[in-house]
C-alpha positions, 0 to 999 in steps of 0.5 A: 325466066331463071329463079332461085330460092336460097336460105340465109347462110348460117353458122361460122362467121355469118351474121344472124342479121339481114344487114349484110345482105341488105347492104349488098343489095344497096351497092348499085345505089352508091354514087347515084342521085336520089332520083336515079336510085332503086328503092326497096318495096313490098306488096303495098309500099314503095321507097322503103329504106334499107334500115326498115328492111333490116329492122322488120326482117330481124325483128320477125324471128320469134322461136326460131332455132339457132341453126334455122335461117331467118330469111330466104333470098329469091332471085328472079332473072328474066332472059334477054328475050323476056326483058325486051318485052318490057316497056319500063324495066323498073316499073314492069318488074315491080309490078311482076314481083307483086304478082309472083309473090301471090304465086309464092304464097299459093305454092305453100301447102299450109294453112294459118288459123284454118285458112289458106295462106294469103299475100298478107301473111308474108313479110317480104321486101324486093329490089330491082337491080340493073347490073350484073358482073361475070362470076367465076361460075360463068361458062365464059370465065371457065372457058377463058381460064386457060388463057387467064393463067398463061397471061398471069404467068407471063406478067409474073415473068415481066415483073421478074425481068424488070426487077432484075431477078431473071433475064428476058425480052419484055416486049416479046412477053408483052406481045405474047400477052396481047396474042392471048388476050385476042385469042381468048374464046369469050370476048366482050367489046373486043376485050377478054371477059374476066371475072368482075367485068360488067355484063353488057346489055339489059341485065335487069333482075329482081332480088327478094328477101322474105322472112322465114316467119309469117307477118304475125311472127307466129308461124314458120313458112319455109320454101326450103322445106324438104317436103313437096306439097303433101297431106300426111297423117300426124297423131290421127290428124291430116296435116298439110306441109311442104312447098311446091317449087316446081309449081312456083317456077311454072306459075311465075312463067305463066304470070309473066306471059299473061302480064306482058303478053309474052309468047314463050318458046319451048326452050324457055319453059321451066319444064323443058329445061328440067327435062333437058337435064333429067329426061333428055329423050323426052326433051329431044322428042318434044323439040323435034316435033316443033315447027321448023321456025320454033325449033330453030329459035329453040336452038338459038335460045339454047346457044344464047343461054351459054350452052356450048353448041356445035357451029351448025346443027341440022335441026331436022335430024333427031339422031344428030341432035342426040349424038351431041347431047352429052356435050350439050348436057355438060354445058347446060349444067354449067349454064344452069348453075351460073344463070341461076335456073332453080332446078 
């Protein structure tokens, strides 16, 4: 499960309205029949219009400073293993969204009128999407970049020859292009993966737009707070503050496992992925203690996540694993960024 929480972009040419973001989330509905469209929903309502989402989010911004974001975007991307567990991606992910938004409010160390925050205190809207395209940050695009550059150069040469600016053999240049297309390391359905190409397989994921202000438009609730959940003394009073991101990501995993009876592998856990980057010795020590089958699956999952690994890793030998760690870590950092792991 890969989750990110992103603040609305402010300043410059960015609009203060949520309209552009909501319009972006409507892109998959273009050219679809009404019954095939995915609509916005919230905790209690279905088939909410984009116009209502914009109106409600933009109208819930009382007393916010110019530099403060009006909303936050939460993206929830189940792995292909998790998606296989779903019977109906649209219905199941809608159900899951409503459960993890309870986890979201529980991760605030705040009170409203002397009581803990509840799901009814936030204003959010969500939408399920089923398509993804390759982005420039994806490791497949980066690894193919050298080939893409050479192909572009050859295509420029061909145009120059065809326009009479230079001399050359067009057929020979086209043959070189074909060779490069085939040799590019990352292919999909026999074609070189390029930026903007739709990703194959089940790509269902969730987009959530949540207002910075609570539902009453009186209190500010920021999941982007620099403070983790903590209690501090302020003017002689104990004040609660902060948002526990680690807690939210962990709860979201457990909620998925409970909701869909999912048996999560070590490599899929938020804690393991975090240790992989920040505490490698702890990560590998935990990995090598796993039963052989679980260990093998963990390495398989790591490879499928886009982490470049050696063709064969003796999974029973911790020393070998540690020798390739630097390579794994570089790959993991790319994969985490492109896959939106919220660490």
